[in-house]
C-alpha positions as CSV (number, residue, x, y, z in Angstrom):
1,X,148.8,194.2,273.0
2,X,148.5,195.8,269.3
3,X,146.5,198.3,268.4
4,X,143.5,198.3,266.2
5,X,143.2,200.0,263.6
6,X,140.4,201.1,261.9
7,X,139.4,200.2,258.2
8,X,138.5,202.8,255.9
9,X,135.0,201.1,256.0
10,X,134.3,201.6,259.6
11,X,135.9,205.1,259.3
12,X,133.2,206.3,257.2
13,X,130.6,204.6,259.0
14,X,131.6,206.9,261.8
15,X,131.8,210.0,259.7
16,X,128.4,209.7,258.4
17,X,126.9,208.5,262.1
18,X,128.5,212.0,262.8
19,X,127.2,213.9,260.1
20,X,123.6,212.4,260.5
21,X,123.8,213.7,264.6
22,X,124.4,217.5,263.2
23,X,122.1,217.1,260.4
24,X,119.3,216.3,263.1
25,X,120.3,219.6,265.1
26,X,120.7,221.7,262.1
27,X,117.1,220.7,260.9
28,X,116.1,221.1,264.8
29,X,117.4,224.6,264.7
30,X,115.8,225.2,261.6
31,X,112.8,224.4,262.8
32,X,112.8,226.4,265.8
33,X,114.5,229.5,264.1
34,X,113.7,229.0,260.4
35,X,117.1,230.9,259.6
36,X,118.3,229.8,255.9
37,X,120.6,226.7,255.4
38,X,123.5,228.8,254.9
39,X,123.4,230.4,258.0
40,X,122.8,227.4,259.4
41,X,125.4,225.3,258.2
42,X,127.9,227.8,258.6
43,X,127.3,227.3,262.3
44,X,128.0,224.1,262.7
45,X,131.1,224.8,261.1
46,X,132.1,227.3,263.4
47,X,130.2,227.3,266.7
48,X,132.3,226.0,269.5
49,X,129.5,223.4,270.4
50,X,129.7,221.6,266.9
51,X,133.0,222.4,265.5
52,X,135.2,218.9,267.0
53,X,131.8,217.1,265.4
54,X,131.9,219.1,262.4
55,X,135.7,217.5,261.7
56,X,134.3,214.1,262.1
57,X,131.6,214.3,259.8
58,X,131.4,213.5,255.9
59,X,130.9,217.2,255.6
60,X,129.4,216.2,252.0
61,X,126.7,213.8,253.2
62,X,125.8,216.3,255.7
63,X,125.3,219.5,253.6
64,X,123.3,216.9,251.2
65,X,120.9,216.0,254.1
66,X,120.9,219.5,255.7
67,X,119.8,221.4,252.6
68,X,117.3,219.1,251.4
69,X,115.6,219.3,254.6
70,X,115.7,223.2,254.5
71,X,115.5,223.6,250.8
72,X,112.8,221.1,249.8
73,X,110.9,220.8,253.5
74,X,107.9,220.9,251.3
75,X,108.2,218.0,248.9
76,X,109.6,216.4,252.4
77,X,106.8,217.1,254.6
78,X,104.3,216.2,251.7
79,X,106.2,212.5,251.7
80,X,105.6,211.9,255.3
81,X,102.3,213.7,255.7
82,X,100.1,211.2,254.9
83,X,101.5,208.3,257.2
84,X,100.9,210.3,260.0
85,X,97.5,209.5,261.7
86,X,95.2,211.8,263.5
87,X,97.7,214.8,263.3
88,X,100.1,217.1,261.2
89,X,103.9,216.5,260.9
90,X,103.9,220.3,262.7
91,X,102.0,218.6,265.9
92,X,105.0,216.2,266.6
93,X,107.6,216.3,268.6
94,X,110.6,218.7,267.2
95,X,113.1,216.0,267.3
96,X,110.9,213.1,265.9
97,X,110.1,215.9,263.1
98,X,113.5,216.6,262.7
99,X,114.4,212.8,262.4
100,X,111.8,212.1,259.9
101,X,112.7,214.9,257.7
102,X,116.6,213.6,257.9
103,X,115.7,209.8,257.6
104,X,113.1,211.2,254.5
105,X,115.9,212.7,252.9
106,X,118.7,210.4,252.9
107,X,116.1,207.8,251.7
108,X,115.7,209.8,248.8
109,X,119.0,211.1,247.9
110,X,121.4,208.5,249.5
111,X,120.5,205.1,247.9
112,X,124.0,203.8,248.4
113,X,122.9,203.2,252.2
114,X,120.5,200.3,252.3
115,X,117.2,201.4,253.9
116,X,117.7,199.5,256.9
117,X,120.6,201.6,258.0
118,X,118.9,204.5,257.3
119,X,115.9,203.0,259.7
120,X,118.5,202.1,262.4
121,X,120.3,205.0,262.4
122,X,117.7,207.6,262.3
123,X,116.1,205.4,265.4
124,X,119.0,205.3,267.6
125,X,119.6,209.0,267.3
126,X,115.6,209.6,268.1
127,X,116.6,207.1,271.1
128,X,119.3,209.6,272.3
129,X,117.6,212.9,271.7
130,X,113.8,212.6,271.2
131,X,111.2,211.8,273.6
132,X,110.9,208.7,275.4
133,X,108.6,206.5,272.9
134,X,109.8,208.8,269.8
135,X,112.0,206.2,268.4
136,X,108.9,203.9,267.8
137,X,106.8,206.5,266.4
138,X,109.4,207.4,263.8
139,X,110.2,203.9,263.2
140,X,106.6,203.3,262.3
141,X,106.4,206.3,260.1
142,X,109.9,205.4,258.0
143,X,108.6,201.8,257.7
144,X,105.6,203.0,255.8
145,X,108.0,205.4,253.8
146,X,110.0,202.7,253.0
147,X,107.0,201.0,251.1
148,X,106.6,204.4,249.0
149,X,110.4,205.6,248.5
150,X,112.5,202.5,248.3
151,X,110.0,199.7,247.0
152,X,112.6,197.6,244.7
153,X,115.4,197.5,248.0
154,X,111.9,196.6,250.1
155,X,111.1,193.7,247.4
156,X,114.4,192.3,247.1
157,X,115.3,192.3,250.9
158,X,111.9,191.2,252.4
159,X,111.8,190.5,256.0
160,X,112.7,187.3,257.5
């Protein structure tokens, strides 16, 4: 039986998936500690809990997501907050906060990634690491954000 080889596209998808997971952890850590972006990013590279995944990740993509979420948090939070009813972003579960920040950064700065992919990937991460129904909350907020952040793409790809 021939061994399956992965294509360059499959490799890139896998690298970005790992980068999103690490970005979620990094953003969560920042939320908990308030440590600087540089300190958190270095820890991802050298901490034994993360180095294996870091070596499999798209490092530039990871850097971009974490940098955006931490160093531009006021802008990111201001985009998210209007879509959250009856509470503030700080009252949302920490994993869901991190997931929303991660997705918002990707929607803003990585237009090469279709919004449907961003939502799917972040919802799946939230299912794995978030509260039991947290993924539904994240999906709802992202659905609202897409109309604001990706209106042209949304119009070009209406739901069927």
